VOGU-3710 file (C-alpha; in Angstrom, 3 decimals, decimal comma):
1> mkntillied> -46,343/-174,880/3,327  -49,927/-176,897/3,625  -52,658/-174,757/4,794  -54,453/-175,989/7,839  -58,565/-176,632/7,727  -59,979/-177,155/11,184  -63,024/-179,321/11,045  -65,244/-179,279/13,721  -67,803/-182,367/12,923  -68,986/-185,353/15,331
11> neqncylmtf> -69,957/-187,798/12,626  -67,141/-190,063/12,141  -67,875/-191,189/8,818  -68,286/-187,700/7,589  -64,564/-186,685/9,144  -63,059/-189,623/7,556  -64,521/-188,673/4,019  -63,979/-184,911/4,414  -60,371/-185,435/5,808  -59,226/-187,916/2,995
21> lleshnfsvv> -60,577/-185,574/0,401  -58,619/-182,530/1,846  -55,320/-184,436/2,607  -55,409/-186,058/-0,990  -55,429/-182,202/-2,079  -52,534/-181,467/0,219  -54,334/-179,667/3,288  -53,342/-180,288/7,060  -56,420/-181,021/8,519  -57,189/-180,962/12,313
31> vamdghsgtr> -60,258/-182,707/13,479  -62,807/-181,613/16,753  -65,383/-183,480/17,597  -67,772/-180,959/19,266  -67,805/-177,179/19,646  -65,877/-176,810/22,849  -62,936/-178,665/21,792  -63,069/-176,945/18,282  -63,263/-173,531/19,945  -60,372/-174,404/21,992
41> laeqikpdli> -58,445/-175,713/19,037  -59,147/-172,728/16,722  -57,597/-170,564/19,110  -54,502/-172,551/19,587  -53,673/-173,523/15,929  -55,056/-170,662/14,020  -56,262/-172,441/11,095  -56,618/-170,919/7,676  -60,384/-172,241/7,019  -62,911/-173,618/9,470
51> lldiqlpatd> -65,357/-176,301/8,335  -68,104/-176,296/11,045  -70,868/-178,515/11,028  -74,122/-177,212/12,826  -75,828/-179,916/14,260  -73,440/-180,649/16,912  -73,695/-182,340/20,692  -74,052/-179,799/23,550  -73,173/-176,711/21,638  -74,999/-175,995/18,385
61> gyavamalrn> -72,770/-174,786/15,369  -74,587/-171,238/15,316  -73,274/-170,757/18,974  -69,822/-171,947/17,821  -69,545/-169,481/14,975  -70,488/-166,709/17,198  -68,055/-167,586/19,688  -65,427/-168,087/16,897  -66,051/-164,435/15,796  -65,786/-163,100/19,445
71> itslqhtpiv> -62,042/-164,402/19,187  -60,154/-161,262/18,269  -57,167/-163,625/16,516  -60,153/-165,794/14,274  -62,365/-162,772/13,654  -61,330/-162,814/9,974  -60,538/-166,747/9,923  -63,019/-168,094/7,140  -65,987/-170,305/8,695  -67,544/-172,621/6,150
81> avtsyamvgd> -70,952/-174,491/7,564  -71,125/-178,023/6,465  -74,480/-178,854/7,343  -77,597/-181,264/6,498  -79,533/-178,012/7,508  -81,294/-177,196/3,838  -84,366/-175,695/4,819  -85,443/-172,396/3,205  -83,380/-169,750/5,749  -80,888/-172,098/6,899
91> rekclaagcn> -78,185/-170,624/4,802  -79,027/-167,202/6,056  -79,153/-168,057/9,576  -75,547/-169,638/9,203  -74,326/-166,491/7,665  -76,063/-164,441/10,551  -74,279/-166,692/12,985  -70,608/-165,572/11,552  -70,222/-168,045/8,564  -68,793/-166,890/5,529
101> gyiekpinpe> -70,019/-169,977/3,356  -72,567/-172,784/3,444  -72,305/-176,337/1,990  -75,318/-178,861/2,167  -74,826/-182,540/3,155  -74,232/-185,136/2,251  -71,403/-183,555/0,340  -70,501/-184,551/-3,045  -66,932/-185,991/-2,917  -66,080/-184,559/-6,624
111> tfvgeilpfm> -67,299/-180,846/-5,975  -66,314/-180,751/-2,271  -62,644/-179,331/-2,381  -63,702/-177,154/-5,182  -66,348/-175,686/-3,210  -64,152/-174,491/-0,158  -61,077/-173,074/-2,456  -62,774/-169,935/-2,853  -62,806/-169,652/1,119  -59,286/-170,264/1,357
121> psaassestt> -56,824/-167,100/2,243  -54,438/-168,064/-0,317  -57,056/-167,965/-3,510  -57,465/-164,473/-3,488  -53,761/-163,792/-3,448  -53,171/-166,620/-6,069  -56,045/-164,763/-8,437  -54,286/-161,891/-8,241  -51,076/-163,370/-9,494  -53,064/-164,834/-12,782
//
């Protein structure tokens, strides 16, 4: 069974690239173009991982992460911020909002999938069997 990743990202080029990379590694990807629809979709599909842009229209990714953490069924779902915010303190701000990880944009297509793998719930179980 494919792991499902919810990608909350408003930039179409970023969506295309990340979706292409993830699907080529056998992940199922669902895309939301804003925080409100991303939160609603997350509650419906219960993804294995959420990739969250911080600079979103209407509601920023910090607020989205906090809203996701307030949904009981998503409290343990890993959230990884994928953002162009790369100033001192930005990583800590993402983690404080409820994200489990942080990847800077522009992403590196050669390393991107490897960067998210440690956050996949199946990563822990596969490590214990090796």
